[in-house]
Backbone as numpy.savetxt, mean C-alpha at the origin, in Angstrom:
# Nx Ny Nz CAx CAy CAz Cx Cy Cz
79.18 -13.01 -16.54 77.94 -12.51 -16.91 77.00 -12.77 -15.76
76.21 -11.82 -15.26 75.37 -12.03 -14.00 74.33 -13.08 -14.35
73.96 -13.71 -13.34 72.82 -14.84 -13.42 71.52 -14.22 -13.33
70.64 -14.67 -14.23 69.28 -14.13 -14.31 68.28 -15.16 -13.62
67.50 -14.67 -12.64 66.54 -15.62 -12.05 65.21 -15.33 -12.71
64.42 -16.44 -12.96 63.15 -16.31 -13.63 62.20 -17.17 -12.78
61.19 -16.42 -12.25 60.09 -17.27 -11.51 58.65 -16.80 -11.96
57.81 -17.73 -12.18 56.39 -17.55 -12.63 55.59 -18.52 -12.09
54.23 -18.15 -12.10 53.20 -19.02 -11.48 52.09 -19.03 -12.44
51.58 -20.21 -12.80 50.49 -20.37 -13.64 49.38 -21.09 -12.98
48.05 -20.58 -13.02 46.96 -21.20 -12.45 46.09 -21.70 -13.53
45.67 -23.04 -13.28 44.72 -23.56 -14.21 43.90 -24.69 -13.49
43.37 -25.73 -14.10 42.69 -26.83 -13.31 43.66 -27.51 -12.22
44.78 -27.41 -12.45 45.76 -27.87 -11.43 46.87 -26.87 -11.26
47.26 -26.51 -10.03 48.32 -25.49 -9.74 49.66 -25.98 -10.44
50.30 -25.09 -11.21 51.73 -25.30 -11.68 52.58 -24.15 -11.24
53.69 -24.62 -10.59 54.66 -23.62 -10.21 56.12 -23.81 -10.80
56.52 -22.86 -11.18 57.79 -22.80 -11.93 58.90 -22.15 -11.06
59.89 -22.93 -10.65 60.99 -22.60 -9.70 62.11 -21.92 -10.41
63.07 -21.58 -9.67 64.19 -20.62 -10.39 65.01 -21.52 -11.24
65.27 -20.85 -12.46 66.07 -21.38 -13.43 67.36 -20.48 -13.70
68.43 -21.06 -13.99 69.61 -20.31 -14.01 70.20 -20.55 -15.36
70.63 -19.31 -15.78 71.24 -19.11 -17.18 72.78 -18.75 -16.92
73.71 -19.70 -17.36 75.01 -19.53 -17.10 75.67 -18.91 -18.37
76.96 -18.47 -18.28 77.60 -17.81 -19.41 78.16 -18.97 -20.23
78.37 -20.16 -19.60 78.94 -21.07 -20.55 78.02 -21.75 -21.47
76.79 -21.72 -21.10 75.75 -22.41 -21.88 74.58 -21.25 -22.12
74.84 -20.35 -22.88 73.82 -19.19 -23.13 72.55 -19.63 -23.59
72.44 -20.76 -24.40 71.18 -21.00 -25.11 70.47 -22.20 -24.20
70.98 -22.48 -23.12 70.37 -23.60 -22.24 69.77 -23.05 -21.18
68.53 -23.44 -20.93 67.67 -22.92 -19.78 67.16 -24.09 -19.00
67.31 -24.23 -17.83 66.85 -25.37 -16.99 65.68 -25.03 -16.13
64.58 -25.96 -16.18 63.44 -25.63 -15.37 63.20 -26.82 -14.46
62.50 -26.44 -13.38 62.13 -27.55 -12.52 60.68 -27.40 -12.30
59.89 -28.37 -12.78 58.46 -28.30 -12.71 57.94 -29.13 -11.63
56.92 -28.62 -10.89 56.22 -29.49 -9.73 54.74 -29.22 -9.97
53.98 -30.28 -9.95 52.55 -30.23 -10.15 51.83 -30.50 -8.68
50.89 -29.67 -8.38 50.29 -29.81 -7.13 48.79 -29.98 -7.41
48.18 -30.99 -6.74 46.73 -31.28 -6.93 45.94 -30.20 -6.15
44.78 -29.88 -6.75 43.86 -28.87 -5.82 43.66 -29.37 -4.49
43.50 -28.44 -3.56 43.31 -28.90 -2.06 41.69 -29.25 -1.94
41.32 -30.46 -1.68 40.05 -30.87 -1.57 39.21 -30.20 -0.43
39.96 -29.75 0.60 39.20 -29.01 1.73 38.83 -27.68 1.27
39.74 -26.97 0.42 39.37 -25.62 0.12 38.25 -25.66 -1.02
38.24 -26.73 -1.77 37.14 -26.93 -2.74 35.73 -27.11 -2.17
35.84 -28.00 -1.01 34.52 -28.25 -0.34 33.98 -26.92 0.36
34.92 -26.16 0.84 34.53 -24.94 1.49 33.91 -24.01 0.48
34.49 -23.95 -0.70 34.04 -23.01 -1.85 32.47 -23.56 -2.12
32.31 -25.00 -2.32 31.05 -25.48 -2.58 29.99 -25.27 -1.65
30.51 -25.38 -0.19 29.48 -25.08 0.85 29.12 -23.55 0.84
30.07 -22.77 0.60 29.79 -21.38 0.56 28.71 -20.95 -0.46
28.96 -21.60 -1.74 28.06 -21.31 -2.86 26.57 -21.79 -2.51
26.73 -23.03 -1.90 25.30 -23.59 -1.50 24.69 -22.82 -0.55
25.27 -22.39 0.44 24.66 -21.50 1.48 24.16 -20.24 0.93
24.87 -19.64 0.07 24.36 -18.41 -0.69 23.12 -18.68 -1.40
22.98 -19.72 -2.22 21.85 -20.10 -3.05 20.65 -20.28 -2.17
20.81 -20.91 -1.00 19.79 -21.17 -0.08 19.27 -19.92 0.56
19.97 -18.89 0.90 19.56 -17.80 1.34 18.73 -16.94 0.42
19.15 -17.07 -0.85 18.49 -16.37 -1.97 17.08 -16.84 -2.15
16.86 -18.19 -1.89 15.63 -18.74 -2.19 14.51 -18.66 -0.97
15.05 -18.47 0.19 14.27 -18.43 1.29 13.90 -16.99 1.71
13.07 -16.32 0.89 12.95 -14.80 1.20 11.61 -14.80 2.06
11.61 -13.79 2.89 10.41 -13.57 3.90 9.55 -12.33 3.43
8.33 -12.60 3.02 7.46 -11.46 2.59 6.47 -11.36 3.56
6.51 -11.75 4.86 5.57 -11.56 5.83 5.52 -10.07 6.11
4.28 -9.53 6.25 3.84 -8.24 6.48 4.11 -7.30 5.39
4.28 -7.82 4.13 4.46 -6.95 2.94 3.22 -7.27 2.08
3.38 -6.36 0.92 2.08 -6.53 0.05 2.05 -7.75 -0.66
3.28 -8.50 -0.82 3.09 -9.76 -1.54 2.41 -10.88 -0.68
2.37 -10.62 0.58 1.44 -11.55 1.46 -0.01 -11.28 1.46
-0.28 -10.14 0.90 -1.75 -9.80 1.01 -2.18 -9.14 2.28
-1.15 -8.75 3.17 -1.59 -8.09 4.34 -1.90 -6.73 4.30
-2.41 -6.14 5.31 -2.88 -4.79 5.41 -2.18 -4.11 6.42
-0.95 -4.59 6.83 -0.19 -3.80 7.85 -0.42 -4.27 9.36
-1.22 -5.37 9.48 -1.62 -5.75 10.78 -2.40 -6.97 10.73
-2.93 -7.50 11.74 -3.68 -8.75 11.81 -5.17 -8.54 11.53
-5.71 -7.41 11.27 -6.98 -7.12 10.89 -7.39 -7.69 9.70
-8.67 -8.16 9.64 -9.00 -8.79 8.40 -9.34 -7.74 7.42
-9.22 -8.05 6.18 -9.30 -7.04 5.04 -10.58 -6.80 4.84
-10.98 -5.55 4.46 -12.43 -5.19 4.29 -13.24 -6.05 3.33
-14.42 -6.29 3.64 -15.06 -7.22 2.73 -15.65 -6.56 1.46
-16.38 -7.12 0.66 -16.90 -6.60 -0.47 -17.93 -5.52 -0.19
-18.16 -4.41 -0.97 -18.90 -3.26 -0.81 -20.35 -3.89 -0.60
-21.18 -3.16 0.14 -22.52 -3.61 0.59 -23.44 -3.40 -0.66
-24.71 -3.99 -0.53 -25.58 -3.97 -1.71 -25.92 -2.60 -2.04
-25.93 -1.58 -1.24 -26.25 -0.18 -1.71 -25.21 0.35 -2.51
-23.87 0.17 -2.35 -22.93 0.67 -3.09 -22.82 -0.04 -4.40
-23.01 -1.40 -4.34 -23.07 -2.10 -5.58 -24.23 -1.81 -6.51
-25.39 -1.38 -5.81 -26.45 -0.88 -6.73 -26.29 0.42 -7.31
-25.46 1.39 -6.58 -25.10 2.58 -7.11 -24.20 2.52 -8.23
-23.19 1.53 -8.26 -22.30 1.39 -9.29 -22.93 0.76 -10.57
-23.83 -0.14 -10.37 -24.46 -0.86 -11.51 -25.47 0.00 -12.16
-26.07 1.11 -11.37 -27.07 1.92 -11.98 -26.44 2.95 -12.89
-27.11 3.18 -14.03 -26.59 4.20 -15.01 -26.50 5.64 -14.48
-25.50 6.26 -14.31 -25.45 7.61 -13.86 -26.28 8.61 -14.81
-26.90 9.48 -14.25 -27.64 10.54 -14.92 -26.62 11.70 -15.46
-26.97 12.30 -16.54 -26.03 13.39 -16.91 -26.13 14.59 -16.08
-24.99 15.28 -15.84 -24.85 16.33 -15.00 -25.65 17.56 -15.61
-26.55 18.05 -14.93 -27.17 19.34 -15.44 -26.36 20.44 -15.59
-26.57 21.33 -16.46 -25.74 22.53 -16.59 -25.68 23.43 -15.30
-24.43 23.92 -14.92 -24.23 24.68 -13.75 -24.16 23.93 -12.52
-24.31 22.61 -12.56 -24.23 21.76 -11.28 -22.94 20.84 -11.47
-22.63 20.51 -10.23 -21.42 19.43 -10.16 -21.88 18.28 -9.30
-21.15 17.15 -9.45 -21.60 15.91 -8.82 -20.86 15.73 -7.56
-21.38 15.48 -6.37 -20.88 15.44 -5.10 -21.32 14.03 -4.34
-20.45 13.79 -3.53 -20.72 12.60 -2.55 -20.59 13.01 -1.15
-21.41 12.78 -0.18 -21.31 13.21 1.29 -21.47 11.88 2.05
-20.47 11.64 2.90 -20.57 10.48 3.83 -20.80 11.15 5.23
-21.85 10.83 5.86 -22.05 11.11 7.13 -22.27 10.00 8.20
-21.75 10.18 9.25 -21.64 9.07 10.48 -22.52 9.69 11.48
-23.68 8.87 11.67 -24.67 9.23 12.78 -24.38 8.49 13.95
-24.98 8.95 15.11 -24.90 8.31 16.40 -25.49 6.81 16.20
-24.74 5.96 16.81 -25.18 4.44 16.76 -26.52 4.08 17.32
-26.88 4.86 18.46 -28.09 4.64 19.18 -29.26 5.44 18.54
-29.27 5.93 17.39 -30.45 6.52 16.88 -31.44 5.46 16.51
-32.76 5.94 16.76 -33.84 4.96 16.31 -33.96 5.19 14.79
-34.66 4.18 14.24 -34.99 4.18 12.83 -35.87 5.40 12.53
-36.77 5.89 13.16 -37.52 6.92 13.02 -36.86 8.33 12.97
-35.81 8.50 13.90 -35.03 9.57 13.97 -34.13 9.57 12.74
-33.55 8.38 12.33 -32.64 8.39 11.28 -33.48 8.76 10.02
-34.59 8.33 9.73 -35.39 8.69 8.55 -35.79 10.16 8.52
-35.99 10.78 9.73 -36.21 12.07 9.82 -35.02 13.00 9.42
-33.92 12.54 9.88 -32.61 13.34 9.68 -32.36 13.11 8.11
-32.53 11.85 7.46 -32.34 11.81 5.99 -33.14 12.79 5.33
-34.45 12.94 5.60 -35.37 13.75 4.92 -34.84 15.20 5.11
-34.53 15.50 6.29 -33.99 16.88 6.63 -32.83 17.43 5.64
-31.86 16.43 5.44 -30.83 16.90 4.50 -31.14 16.67 3.06
-32.01 15.89 2.79 -32.45 15.91 1.35 -33.24 17.22 1.00
-34.04 17.77 2.06 -34.70 18.99 1.68 -33.66 20.11 1.63
-32.60 20.05 2.33 -31.46 21.13 2.36 -30.77 21.04 1.01
-30.58 19.95 0.45 -29.97 19.82 -0.77 -30.84 20.36 -1.98
-32.13 19.92 -1.92 -33.07 20.40 -2.99 -33.24 21.99 -2.81
-33.38 22.48 -1.54 -33.36 23.93 -1.56 -32.12 24.60 -2.04
-31.08 24.01 -2.11 -29.87 24.68 -2.61 -29.70 24.49 -4.05
-30.64 23.88 -4.65 -30.63 23.64 -6.13 -30.19 22.16 -6.54
-30.11 21.22 -5.45 -29.71 19.88 -5.79 -30.65 19.12 -6.55
-30.00 18.18 -7.39 -30.93 17.22 -8.17 -30.38 15.82 -7.97
-31.32 14.88 -8.36 -30.80 13.51 -8.40 -30.22 13.10 -7.10
-30.91 13.45 -5.98 -30.38 13.09 -4.57 -30.80 11.70 -4.25
-29.77 10.89 -3.92 -29.95 9.51 -3.44 -29.13 9.23 -2.17
-29.88 8.48 -1.24 -29.18 8.10 -0.01 -29.20 6.69 0.18
-27.87 6.17 0.73 -27.68 4.75 0.95 -27.32 4.52 2.38
-27.95 3.62 2.91 -27.64 3.40 4.40 -26.77 2.17 4.44
-25.53 2.46 4.90 -24.51 1.41 5.00 -24.60 0.64 6.42
-25.38 1.03 7.28 -25.60 0.46 8.51 -24.65 0.86 9.54
-24.52 0.10 10.70 -23.56 0.46 11.69 -22.32 -0.21 11.43
-21.26 0.63 11.43 -19.97 0.14 11.14 -18.97 0.59 12.17
-18.01 -0.19 12.65 -17.10 0.29 13.58 -16.21 1.41 13.04
-15.78 2.41 13.72 -14.92 3.64 13.35 -13.44 3.02 13.37
-12.76 3.69 12.49 -11.23 3.40 12.47 -10.59 3.99 13.85
-11.05 4.89 14.37 -10.54 5.46 15.71 -11.76 6.03 16.42
-11.56 6.20 17.71 -12.72 6.61 18.60 -12.78 8.18 18.30
-14.01 8.64 18.30 -14.31 10.11 18.16 -15.05 10.73 19.19
-14.52 11.66 19.88 -15.21 12.52 20.97 -15.98 13.66 20.35
-17.10 13.87 20.79 -17.94 15.12 20.30 -18.71 15.60 21.48
-18.67 17.07 21.50 -19.54 17.64 22.62 -20.78 18.24 21.94
-22.02 17.89 22.69 -23.18 18.34 22.05 -23.56 19.63 22.47
-24.70 20.27 21.97 -25.08 21.54 22.47 -25.29 21.86 23.93
-25.65 20.69 24.60 -25.99 20.69 26.00 -24.73 20.83 26.92
-23.50 20.67 26.21 -22.21 20.66 26.83 -21.63 19.21 27.34
-22.37 18.23 26.80 -21.92 16.87 27.27 -20.99 16.28 26.14
-20.01 15.54 26.63 -19.06 14.99 25.70 -19.23 13.53 25.61
-19.35 12.97 24.41 -19.54 11.53 24.23 -18.29 10.94 23.44
-18.02 9.76 23.60 -16.98 9.07 22.84 -17.67 7.97 22.08
-17.48 7.90 20.67 -18.13 6.98 19.91 -17.04 5.93 19.22
-17.42 4.69 19.34 -16.63 3.74 18.62 -17.12 3.13 17.23
-18.38 3.39 17.12 -19.15 2.89 15.80 -20.14 4.04 15.43
-20.65 3.86 14.34 -21.70 4.81 13.87 -22.48 4.33 12.67
-23.48 4.91 12.42 -24.36 4.52 11.36 -23.81 5.47 10.06
-23.46 4.77 9.01 -22.96 5.45 7.73 -24.08 5.55 6.88
-24.15 6.86 6.44 -25.21 7.21 5.30 -24.38 7.86 4.18
-24.67 7.45 3.04 -23.92 7.99 1.72 -24.91 8.71 0.87
-24.56 10.07 0.75 -25.52 10.95 -0.11 -24.79 11.04 -1.54
-25.49 10.84 -2.58 -24.89 11.14 -3.87 -25.85 12.13 -4.57
-25.40 13.29 -5.22 -26.31 14.22 -5.64 -25.53 15.15 -6.60
-26.30 16.00 -7.36 -25.72 17.19 -8.14 -26.22 18.43 -7.49
-25.31 19.56 -7.28 -25.88 20.68 -6.83 -24.76 21.80 -7.28
-25.16 23.03 -6.96 -24.38 24.04 -7.29 -22.98 24.15 -6.25
-21.91 24.46 -6.61 -20.88 24.50 -5.69 -20.98 25.39 -4.70
-21.65 26.54 -4.79 -21.90 27.62 -3.66 -22.85 27.05 -2.62
-23.65 26.02 -3.00 -24.53 25.43 -1.99 -23.98 24.49 -1.07
-22.76 24.01 -1.19 -22.10 23.09 -0.32 -21.74 23.74 1.04
-21.52 24.97 1.11 -21.27 25.75 2.49 -22.57 25.46 3.46
-23.68 25.64 2.84 -24.95 25.64 3.74 -25.00 24.05 4.23
-24.80 23.16 3.38 -24.98 21.63 3.75 -23.80 21.47 4.82
-22.70 21.74 4.60 -21.54 21.34 5.65 -21.81 22.13 6.81
-22.36 23.35 6.86 -22.54 24.08 8.17 -23.61 23.23 8.96
-24.64 22.93 8.26 -25.78 22.24 8.92 -25.25 20.81 9.51
-24.50 20.13 8.83 -23.83 18.82 9.28 -22.95 18.92 10.61
-22.29 20.12 10.41 -21.23 20.35 11.43 -21.76 20.69 12.96
-22.92 21.21 12.96 -23.60 21.62 14.21 -24.66 20.62 14.55
-24.93 19.67 13.94 -25.89 18.73 14.27 -25.41 17.68 15.21
-26.06 17.60 16.43 -25.62 16.64 17.44 -25.79 15.24 17.11
-26.70 14.86 16.04 -26.81 13.38 15.64 -25.67 13.04 14.58
-24.90 13.97 14.13 -23.87 13.59 13.07 -22.56 13.59 13.85
-21.88 12.57 14.00 -20.56 12.38 14.59 -19.55 13.00 13.74
-19.48 12.72 12.31 -18.49 13.19 11.47 -19.02 13.19 10.04
-18.71 14.08 9.24 -19.03 14.14 7.80 -17.96 14.52 6.88
-18.03 14.19 5.63 -17.06 14.51 4.76 -17.68 14.64 3.30
-17.48 15.68 2.56 -17.98 15.79 1.11 -16.90 15.88 0.24
-17.18 15.24 -1.04 -16.16 15.21 -2.09 -16.80 15.54 -3.43
-16.11 16.15 -4.13 -16.50 16.45 -5.64 -16.04 15.18 -6.58
-17.04 14.81 -7.27 -16.63 13.72 -8.17 -16.22 14.25 -9.50
-14.98 13.82 -9.91 -14.37 14.26 -11.20 -14.26 13.28 -12.13
-14.89 13.45 -13.36 -14.91 12.50 -14.29 -13.64 12.39 -15.10
-13.19 11.10 -15.29 -12.01 10.83 -16.03 -12.11 10.98 -17.53
-11.30 11.56 -18.19 -11.46 11.65 -19.61 -10.58 10.68 -20.32
-11.00 9.87 -21.23 -10.30 8.91 -21.77 -9.99 9.26 -23.34
């Protein structure tokens, strides 16, 4: 009868190896085993512990520099400060009800920084009259003062001169007017040499 070789390997807290056993025809019910016990390799165990420790340290030392978690704004510039007293006053003040047929708008105009106070007041009155003539109501103007521009702006005046501006006087207009009257206001702002840049937005009320 042919001999049968049996080999197996068991893994547990200590390594167990079972070597070849021989089954002879003369003793069919007898199986002989040779067992050898091996202690775990301490060097391999230390390497595993070091590898696990290294992984846990990497997981805890995360770098959030330049992200939103750090509170940054994408650069080394200082975050914008709290809104000016004019904006805070506009927020605290109770808003009037929108008259029928009108819509609420906000216009931000950036004026030349070298304008005198007298010229600025005259310009403010000029655009208040344009708004009222177009059916505007509840016109309010807030002077934010001289503020640096986010980027330089080049503008050519009616005399053909080109000037580059790095800052400007910010004026905020809040008002109610007819939608068709906005074209007249924007056209006047666009051709004004004292206005560097202007933008108008419609205020949409949220429905809760």
